[in-house]
Wavefront OBJ file of the C-alpha trace (Angstrom):
o trace
v -14.690 87.909 10.207
v -14.054 90.875 7.932
v -15.058 94.256 9.035
v -18.332 95.446 7.411
v -17.674 97.976 4.626
v -18.947 101.412 5.239
v -22.491 101.898 3.732
v -22.772 98.155 3.178
v -26.366 97.728 4.369
v -27.591 100.674 2.330
v -25.824 99.338 -0.749
v -27.421 95.880 -0.233
v -30.894 97.194 0.245
v -30.613 99.432 -2.846
v -29.016 96.786 -5.040
v -31.278 94.011 -3.783
v -34.489 96.052 -4.580
v -33.223 96.788 -8.009
v -32.131 93.201 -8.741
v -35.586 91.728 -8.359
v -36.985 94.102 -10.980
v -34.187 94.232 -13.576
v -30.676 93.172 -14.139
v -28.084 95.057 -12.118
v -25.282 93.107 -13.522
v -22.813 94.190 -16.162
v -19.785 92.390 -17.836
v -19.696 89.895 -20.621
v -22.973 88.268 -21.555
v -22.677 84.866 -23.128
v -24.214 84.366 -26.565
v -26.425 81.496 -27.599
v -23.454 79.486 -29.018
v -20.948 80.273 -26.338
v -19.741 77.349 -24.161
v -19.527 78.063 -20.454
v -16.427 76.515 -18.771
v -17.244 75.011 -15.363
v -15.250 73.829 -12.354
v -16.766 71.584 -9.723
v -15.359 71.971 -6.172
v -16.069 69.143 -3.723
v -16.584 65.706 -5.160
v -18.593 64.081 -2.472
v -22.145 62.822 -2.958
v -23.597 66.242 -4.062
v -20.557 67.166 -6.004
v -20.848 63.995 -8.148
v -24.508 64.702 -8.677
v -23.831 68.310 -9.621
v -21.103 67.165 -11.995
v -23.696 65.059 -13.819
v -26.254 67.922 -13.839
v -23.708 70.301 -15.165
v -22.584 67.936 -17.940
v -26.207 67.525 -19.074
v -26.500 71.328 -19.718
v -26.189 71.897 -23.469
v -24.092 75.114 -23.080
v -21.776 73.897 -20.328
v -18.412 72.267 -20.573
v -17.006 70.935 -17.280
v -13.270 71.309 -17.468
v -11.972 70.775 -13.874
v -12.915 68.885 -10.735
v -11.372 69.327 -7.243
v -11.325 67.494 -4.030
v -8.927 67.167 -1.057
v -9.466 63.363 -1.122
v -7.811 61.829 -4.125
v -10.081 58.778 -4.485
v -13.121 61.092 -4.732
v -11.422 63.234 -7.363
v -10.425 60.117 -9.254
v -14.067 58.974 -9.189
v -15.165 62.298 -10.635
v -12.702 62.040 -13.489
v -14.017 58.501 -14.180
v -17.682 59.699 -14.024
v -16.875 62.324 -16.616
v -14.893 59.901 -18.759
v -17.917 57.586 -18.790
v -19.898 60.490 -20.220
v -17.262 61.054 -22.879
v -15.753 64.054 -21.115
v -12.179 64.845 -20.126
v -11.851 66.841 -16.944
v -8.670 68.104 -15.172
v -8.235 66.915 -11.579
v -7.239 69.818 -9.223
v -6.255 69.214 -5.608
v -6.237 72.932 -4.527
v -9.550 74.783 -5.285
v -7.682 78.118 -5.519
v -6.126 76.938 -8.799
v -9.720 76.671 -10.257
v -10.610 80.190 -8.917
v -7.456 81.669 -10.382
v -8.035 80.072 -13.866
v -9.420 82.883 -16.004
v -10.611 80.444 -18.687
v -13.188 79.105 -16.169
v -16.502 80.947 -16.103
v -18.510 79.326 -13.400
v -17.882 77.137 -10.287
v -20.126 74.762 -8.463
v -19.320 74.605 -4.733
v -20.318 71.283 -3.219
v -17.852 71.244 -0.349
v -18.739 70.720 3.358
v -20.771 73.572 4.659
v -17.958 75.363 6.513
v -16.287 75.977 3.209
v -19.286 77.469 1.347
v -18.870 81.123 2.471
v -15.111 81.426 1.873
v -15.115 79.701 -1.534
v -18.092 81.660 -2.817
v -16.622 85.007 -1.845
v -13.272 84.195 -3.412
v -15.065 82.992 -6.535
v -16.834 86.241 -6.815
v -13.658 88.206 -6.325
v -12.056 86.179 -9.139
v -14.915 86.977 -11.589
v -16.683 83.564 -11.394
v -20.402 83.032 -11.281
v -21.359 80.570 -8.610
v -23.820 77.693 -7.828
v -23.349 76.911 -4.201
v -24.942 74.184 -2.208
v -27.226 74.778 0.748
v -26.931 75.664 3.496
v -24.864 78.517 2.048
v -22.810 79.094 5.223
v -22.464 78.295 8.998
v -23.521 81.592 10.556
v -25.615 84.744 9.910
v -22.641 87.044 9.421
v -21.082 84.853 6.668
v -24.436 84.997 4.752
v -24.337 88.767 4.807
v -20.733 88.841 3.409
v -21.699 86.376 0.633
v -24.511 88.637 -0.546
v -22.252 91.741 -0.442
v -19.665 89.873 -2.480
v -22.199 88.917 -5.103
v -23.423 92.487 -5.379
v -20.006 94.157 -5.260
v -18.484 92.015 -7.957
v -21.706 91.716 -9.869
v -21.805 87.982 -9.969
v -24.688 85.627 -10.463
v -24.840 83.380 -7.314
v -27.460 80.546 -7.274
v -28.108 78.687 -4.054
v -28.876 74.922 -4.215
v -32.381 75.200 -2.922
v -33.666 73.511 -6.078
v -37.169 73.037 -4.765
v -37.837 76.618 -6.006
v -37.450 75.160 -9.608
v -40.003 72.462 -9.062
v -43.159 73.384 -11.008
v -45.514 71.909 -8.321
v -43.630 73.897 -5.646
v -44.175 77.008 -7.722
v -47.840 76.260 -8.099
v -48.194 75.585 -4.347
v -46.538 78.875 -3.485
v -48.955 80.657 -5.897
v -51.858 79.089 -4.079
v -50.483 80.343 -0.745
v -50.125 83.766 -2.203
v -53.553 83.777 -3.878
v -55.576 84.065 -0.664
v -57.521 80.842 -1.535
v -56.485 79.223 1.775
v -57.899 82.193 3.766
v -55.846 83.722 6.458
v -52.718 81.600 6.919
v -51.921 81.634 10.596
v -49.526 78.707 10.965
v -46.890 77.066 8.734
v -45.395 73.711 9.808
v -42.220 72.029 8.537
v -40.594 68.804 9.609
v -38.155 66.030 8.873
v -39.038 62.657 10.265
v -36.227 60.102 9.581
v -36.056 57.478 12.327
v -32.575 56.233 13.166
v -31.168 53.283 15.048
v -30.176 54.143 18.634
v -26.491 53.686 17.795
v -26.777 56.372 15.137
v -23.568 56.842 13.251
v -21.572 54.962 15.905
v -18.575 56.173 17.892
v -15.366 55.775 15.894
v -12.203 56.677 17.746
v -10.016 59.443 16.499
v -7.348 58.107 14.094
v -4.913 58.912 11.364
v -6.655 60.147 8.218
v -6.961 57.753 5.289
v -4.400 57.687 2.565
v -5.167 60.344 -0.036
v -6.960 62.801 2.269
v -5.516 66.181 3.101
v -7.261 66.498 6.539
v -5.782 69.916 7.281
v -7.059 71.365 4.093
v -10.461 69.597 4.626
v -10.683 71.502 7.975
v -9.564 74.772 6.397
v -11.135 77.640 8.381
v -12.492 75.217 10.970
v -10.756 74.622 14.292
v -7.895 72.171 14.336
v -9.225 68.762 15.383
v -7.930 65.172 15.250
v -9.237 63.169 12.290
v -12.565 61.304 13.073
v -14.506 59.336 10.491
v -17.867 60.834 11.622
v -16.484 64.388 11.431
v -15.389 63.710 7.852
v -18.520 61.830 7.025
v -16.959 58.704 5.310
v -16.592 55.290 6.741
v -14.324 53.611 4.076
v -15.971 50.263 4.947
v -19.476 51.650 4.584
v -19.521 54.185 1.809
v -17.543 55.172 -1.270
v -18.488 58.865 -0.918
v -19.286 60.907 2.163
v -22.564 61.108 3.769
v -23.298 64.511 5.422
v -22.442 63.366 8.937
v -20.142 66.334 9.174
v -23.222 68.491 9.434
v -23.879 67.043 12.937
v -20.799 68.739 14.379
v -20.996 72.515 15.099
v -17.616 73.136 13.508
v -18.862 72.123 10.078
v -22.722 72.321 10.038
v -25.954 72.839 11.932
v -27.597 69.436 12.073
v -30.999 68.799 10.626
v -31.994 72.358 11.280
v -29.782 73.612 8.517
v -29.637 70.410 6.412
v -33.454 69.903 5.849
v -34.669 73.014 7.451
v -33.296 75.332 4.797
v -35.227 73.440 2.096
v -38.493 73.317 4.099
v -38.463 76.862 5.532
v -37.426 78.153 2.101
v -40.819 77.050 0.778
v -42.531 78.870 3.601
v -40.556 82.043 2.697
v -41.480 81.460 -1.002
v -45.112 81.265 -0.293
v -45.152 84.128 2.221
v -43.309 87.053 0.380
v -39.847 86.249 1.661
v -40.143 87.274 5.399
v -37.812 86.969 8.247
v -39.060 85.831 11.760
v -39.204 88.368 14.533
v -38.955 85.964 17.401
v -37.435 82.411 17.708
v -37.610 79.740 20.429
v -36.126 76.231 20.389
v -35.989 73.124 22.618
v -34.487 69.742 22.024
v -31.514 67.540 22.635
v -29.827 64.242 22.031
v -32.796 62.123 23.315
v -32.360 59.005 21.308
v -29.017 58.340 19.494
v -25.873 57.388 21.261
v -23.245 58.398 18.626
v -20.688 61.190 18.884
v -22.735 63.815 17.052
v -23.012 67.243 18.790
v -26.267 68.523 17.248
v -29.724 67.513 18.599
v -31.500 64.457 17.301
v -34.807 65.872 18.428
v -35.545 69.537 17.945
v -38.620 71.801 17.870
v -38.283 75.439 16.790
v -41.060 77.964 16.762
v -40.957 81.182 14.771
v -43.090 84.263 15.134
v -43.365 86.195 11.906
v -44.565 89.480 13.278
v -48.342 89.645 13.399
v -48.571 87.624 10.187
v -48.213 83.900 11.206
v -46.268 81.395 13.262
v -44.107 78.728 11.843
v -42.560 75.613 13.257
v -39.651 73.161 12.389
v -39.479 69.740 13.846
v -36.571 67.210 13.613
v -37.564 63.715 14.560
v -34.962 61.025 14.746
v -36.788 58.453 17.008
v -40.039 58.223 14.961
v -41.455 58.460 11.492
v -44.745 60.070 12.707
v -44.361 63.653 11.640
v -47.329 66.123 11.463
v -48.426 64.692 8.045
v -48.030 61.109 6.980
v -45.996 61.563 3.823
v -42.429 62.197 4.968
v -40.742 65.589 5.198
v -42.688 68.575 4.071
v -44.321 71.947 4.501
v -47.878 72.842 5.587
v -49.571 76.130 5.085
v -52.575 76.166 7.450
v -55.282 78.660 6.497
v -58.769 79.396 7.668
v -60.268 78.041 4.421
v -57.979 75.076 4.052
v -54.478 73.598 4.344
v -51.827 73.078 1.718
v -49.301 70.289 1.969
v -46.298 70.235 -0.243
v -43.195 68.043 -0.548
v -41.064 66.624 -3.287
v -43.701 64.215 -4.423
v -46.752 66.422 -4.694
v -48.941 69.222 -3.323
v -52.379 68.559 -1.797
v -55.132 71.113 -0.891
v -57.364 70.002 2.072
v -60.425 72.280 2.441
v -61.819 73.150 5.866
v -65.383 72.000 6.630
v -68.031 74.226 4.960
v -65.294 75.891 2.808
v -65.854 76.667 -0.843
v -62.155 75.675 -1.469
v -61.810 72.707 -3.774
v -59.677 69.762 -2.913
v -56.778 69.194 -5.271
v -53.703 67.013 -5.636
v -50.892 67.664 -8.137
v -47.812 65.387 -8.429
v -44.316 66.526 -9.194
v -43.802 66.923 -12.910
v -40.294 68.049 -13.647
v -36.632 67.348 -12.740
v -36.022 70.102 -10.160
v -32.229 69.750 -10.191
v -31.982 69.939 -13.934
v -34.404 72.857 -14.016
v -32.386 74.661 -11.296
v -29.205 74.269 -13.186
v -30.859 75.434 -16.433
v -32.062 78.517 -14.614
v -28.505 79.166 -13.398
v -27.023 78.896 -16.788
v -29.718 81.054 -18.291
v -28.938 83.729 -15.730
v -25.295 83.489 -16.393
v -25.958 84.381 -20.006
v -28.633 87.018 -19.359
v -27.292 88.492 -16.122
v -30.765 88.234 -14.600
v -31.448 87.326 -11.010
v -31.583 83.530 -10.559
v -34.599 81.878 -8.929
v -32.669 80.923 -5.781
v -30.592 84.124 -5.574
v -28.052 84.263 -2.760
v -30.048 86.818 -0.828
v -33.205 84.661 -0.830
v -31.213 81.613 0.451
v -29.396 83.824 2.868
v -32.733 84.656 4.522
v -33.956 81.065 4.610
v -30.547 79.996 5.877
v -30.432 82.732 8.584
v -33.860 81.655 9.934
v -32.543 78.091 10.361
v -29.293 79.336 11.967
v -31.414 81.436 14.354
v -33.246 78.272 15.329
v -29.908 76.660 16.294
v -28.795 79.941 18.115
v -31.998 79.789 20.211
v -31.283 76.162 21.004
v -27.597 76.658 21.876
v -28.084 79.854 23.864
v -31.319 78.584 25.641
v -32.831 82.000 24.894
v -35.921 83.360 23.224
v -34.514 85.512 20.469
v -35.804 88.794 19.061
v -34.537 89.287 15.534
v -33.876 92.852 14.255
v -34.123 92.580 10.465
v -32.959 96.140 9.890
v -29.817 95.763 12.025
v -29.536 92.061 11.086
v -28.814 91.000 14.685
v -30.635 89.623 17.794
v -31.594 91.806 20.809
v -30.019 89.304 23.167
v -26.308 90.329 23.393
v -25.288 86.976 24.980
v -26.558 85.024 21.843
v -24.589 87.167 19.391
v -21.471 84.936 19.821
v -23.268 82.345 17.659
v -23.876 84.762 14.777
v -20.143 84.766 13.776
v -17.827 82.002 12.721
v -14.150 82.460 13.724
v -11.772 81.443 10.955
v -8.650 79.559 11.713
v -5.442 81.124 10.450
v -4.510 81.744 7.676
v -8.020 81.695 6.339
v -9.931 84.993 6.326
v -13.232 85.906 4.903
v -12.640 89.322 3.215
v -14.839 90.809 0.637
l 1 2 3 4 5 6 7 8 9 10 11 12 13 14 15 16 17 18 19 20 21 22 23 24 25 26 27 28 29 30 31 32 33 34 35 36 37 38 39 40 41 42 43 44 45 46 47 48 49 50 51 52 53 54 55 56 57 58 59 60 61 62 63 64 65 66 67 68 69 70 71 72 73 74 75 76 77 78 79 80 81 82 83 84 85 86 87 88 89 90 91 92 93 94 95 96 97 98 99 100 101 102 103 104 105 106 107 108 109 110 111 112 113 114 115 116 117 118 119 120 121 122 123 124 125 126 127 128 129 130 131 132 133 134 135 136 137 138 139 140 141 142 143 144 145 146 147 148 149 150 151 152 153 154 155 156 157 158 159 160 161 162 163 164 165 166 167 168 169 170 171 172 173 174 175 176 177 178 179 180 181 182 183 184 185 186 187 188 189 190 191 192 193 194 195 196 197 198 199 200 201 202 203 204 205 206 207 208 209 210 211 212 213 214 215 216 217 218 219 220 221 222 223 224 225 226 227 228 229 230 231 232 233 234 235 236 237 238 239 240 241 242 243 244 245 246 247 248 249 250 251 252 253 254 255 256 257 258 259 260 261 262 263 264 265 266 267 268 269 270 271 272 273 274 275 276 277 278 279 280 281 282 283 284 285 286 287 288 289 290 291 292 293 294 295 296 297 298 299 300 301 302 303 304 305 306 307 308 309 310 311 312 313 314 315 316 317 318 319 320 321 322 323 324 325 326 327 328 329 330 331 332 333 334 335 336 337 338 339 340 341 342 343 344 345 346 347 348 349 350 351 352 353 354 355 356 357 358 359 360 361 362 363 364 365 366 367 368 369 370 371 372 373 374 375 376 377 378 379 380 381 382 383 384 385 386 387 388 389 390 391 392 393 394 395 396 397 398 399 400 401 402 403 404 405 406 407 408 409 410 411 412 413 414 415 416 417 418 419 420 421 422 423 424 425 426 427 428 429 430 431 432 433 434 435 436 437 438 439
């Protein structure tokens, strides 16, 4: 990792405080009639979706797409052509970052590329929409925030639930005091799997058209494996996020779904960070070659304010609330449940709180992209600014650190580290040469 610049924390705290009250950004502000040139990097499942969202923005012109697997890049070109658009295929993302005619980039690569590509995009004067989780480790997230502030770039994270109107209303209820004293927040993902999981494919040669070494990039050198890549050619045209179940490239369900779910806890609770973290779990059900746990329970202490939990359940669909993955705010006057379908208020007995149910009413992804483009023009802070998602992501990463280190962690938010020295090795991601994360 790069050495932290002198005075970095003071700069971030000052800039961060200013950013949430007014614009701290300078540079060219796009006018109402200006077209914003966009490059999309990473054309897997999320990349194709983001390509479509970007093309539907009235002020955006997607001009380039990039992937290290040629069939995925060809598919992206075909998707754009079907929409009447012509895009340039680029095999090396650095060509997009070096192109001064491109204003913004979407980063939909595997997670282990997010930090490096975001920092380099900022250094090259690009505004960024980066998918979640924004990085693999706590230290990378700090560098991403520093890059955004140093180069005065708009960086929106892909936690699009913040742009859902019913999520915003739910967060407002949690803030309002109507639920009474909120002592517990629960989050979970309950997606039962078959015991064979993703299977156990042997290491092999990479498929034709894939630059495996470039796909690995800063990650350790490993033989090609279909699960590490996330694509079984006989099963799927585009990669599923199986790569996230290997520590080299992701953090399992904790950082896949946990970032979305705990982000709503943070949104409804004044963007805090936990003070203590514990975790237990393991591979208790599936028999595939994944490294991350299929069953996980993480408990967070948020000072003297409240306790939060995250549960990953791969052997059952019976989560804490019978409506799939979601977030619960448990208060003395009532409980608020929210997920991508609705929010529901459940009063306590003898409470004056009114029961309420409101269904989702807008396209969160389109609204999230619209917010990003509006902020590119206005230079205002986006709704999922990189600092907000850094905190939600770091909370999830600390859950994995507690699990991997088998330690109860005490988080120091001022020093941005844990008190347990033996766990600090998991806060840093070591880049393979020649890749270096340098702000």
